[in-house]
N, C-alpha and C positions, 0 to 999 in steps of 0.2 A: 855612398859617402867615400871619400878618399882618405888620405892619411890624416890622423889626428882630428877626425870628424869633419874635415873640410870637404865640401861637395865637389866632386870632379865634374867637369863639363865634357860629356861624351858627345862628340860631333860626328855626324854622318854626312859625307859629301857625295852627291851623285852628279857626275860630269859627263859631258859628251865624249871627251877624249881623256883617258887616264894614263896616257903614255908619259914616259920620262920627260920628253921635250915639252909636252903640253903643261906638265906640272911645274916646270922650272920657274915661271913667273910668280907662282904663289908660294914657292919653297921658303923664301925669307919670312913670310907671314906665319907659315906653319912652324918654322923653327922658333920664331919669337913666342908663339903660343905654347910650345912645348917647354921652353925655358921658364915659363911661369909656373911649371909644375903640373900642367894639365896633360892628359893623355893625347897622343897624336890622333888626329881624326881618321876614321875609316873612310877610304876613298874608293868608290865603285864607278866604273863607266856605266852608262845607262843600260847597255846590253848585258853586262855582268850582273847588274842589280836584278834585272828581269829574269835572268837565268838562275838566280841564287835561292829561289823559294824552296826548292827541293833539297838544298844543301844546308841551309841555315834557318829552318822553320822556327826553332825555339827562339833564336835571337831576333828574328823578324817579328814574331808575335809579341815578344817583350817590348821591342822598340815601338811597335804599332800602339801598344797600350799606353806608353808613357811619353811619347815623343812630343816635341814642340817644334813647329815649323818656323824656321828663321828667314827663309827666302825661297823663291821658286815654287814649283808644283809640289804637292804632297806626294812623296814617292810611294806611300803605302796604298794610295788609291789604285795603283797599277800592278801591284804584286799580291798574289794569293797563295796561301800555303794549303797543303792537303793533310788531312789527319794521318794518313799512312806514312807520309814523309816525317811528320812530327813524331810519331811513335818510333820510327826507325832511328831518328837522331837521338831521341830520348833513351832508347835501349843502349845505343853505343856510348852515350855520355855517362849514363848511370853506371854501366859496367866499368868503364875506365876510372871513374871517380871512386867507385867502391874499392877497386883494386888499390888505388893510391891511398885511400883512407885506411884500409886494412894494414898496409905497410907502415903508414905513419902511426897508427894505433899501437902496433907492436913495439915501435921505438919509444912512444910517449907514455904508455901505460904505467911503467914503473915509477913515474914522477907525477904526482897529483897536479902540480902546476903545469907541466907540459901537456898533460891530458886535457886539462881545462882549456888551455890555449888551442889545442887541436879542435875541440868541439866548437869553440867560439869562432875560430877562423874558417872552419869548413862549412858552417851552417849556411852562410850566404850562398855558396855554390849550390848546396842541396836545395835551398829554397827556390832558386831559379828553376831547378828540375821539378820541384813540387808544382810550380805554376804550369809547367808543361804537362805534367800528369793531369792536373785539373782540366786543362783544355782538351786533352785526349779523351777524357771521360765525359766531355760535354758540359763542363762547369765553367763559370767565370771565376778566375783565381781571385780570392780575397786579397786586398792590399795589406791587411794587418797580419803579421807573421803567425800569431796564435790561431787566428781564424783559418789561415792557409794550412797550418799543420792539422787542425781538426778536420778540415775538408778532405785532405789527401789521406789522412789516417783512416777515416771512415771508408774511403773508396778502396784503399789498398790492404786493409786489415792490419794496419800497424797500430802499435800502442802509442797513443798521443802523449802519454806521460813520459815517454822516452826523451822528449824534447823539453821537458819542464825546466831543467837546469839551464840549458842554453838559451831558452826563451827569456827566462828571468835575467840572465846575464846581459843579453842584448837589450833588454828593456831598462837596464840600469837598476834593477832591484837587487837587494842584498841576498846572495845565495851562498850556501856553505862551500867552503873550499873542498876540492876533490882530493880524495886520498889516493895513493898508489893503487892501481887496478880497481878504481871506484866502480861500483855497479852502474852508476850513471853512464859511464863510458860504454859498458857492455850493452846496456839497453839501447843506447844510441846506435851502436854497430848493428845490433839485431834488427832494429827498425829499418835501417838503410838496406840491409840484406833482404828483408821482407819486401821492400819496395822494388828492388831489382827483380825478385821473383815475380812480383805482380806484373811488371812491365813485360817480362819474358812471356808470361802466360797470355797477355794480350796479343802478342805476336803469334803464338801458337794457335790461338783462337781465330785470328785473321787468316792464317794459312789454311785452317780447316774449312773456313767459310769459302775461301777461293777455290779449294779443291772440290 
């Protein structure tokens, strides 16, 4: 969902030629689309798309699961991702997101309101990574957030209750306002740190197997 609950239309365009000259004829249509408030489309050349599986496996698998074909050939029939590439991107993403979360937590924790906004705003990003974790361990990611949290918490040894507040908030249920330095924020941080360690351990286990 986009701003104020309005659904964004996220478009992916696969074209034979993605050069500036080739895109010029469609530039007015794309500009008009963006002026409506929608995100600009992702534009790949066919060769770039086929070479992207090892760079963007998380994004590709999310799009494969949820996409709708509007025209042309289904681009996901020709691209395959590898578990090792998925885990490598996952490790990089979760580490960078954890560092950012830790910094933002330090700034937000003295205010219960700011802390609640941080948990709510960051959850969507981490749920994307949760889906990737589920795929790496061989599971089909549940579509429902609470089921996704339960699945990944069981695999990674996280406390699923650490996400009760944010799941309730996202579901529109009445949840208590957070206090400054609320324990709900600390549990959320601890769970994400546990997830990062779990992903790291998967990488070490893979290195041991290869050696």
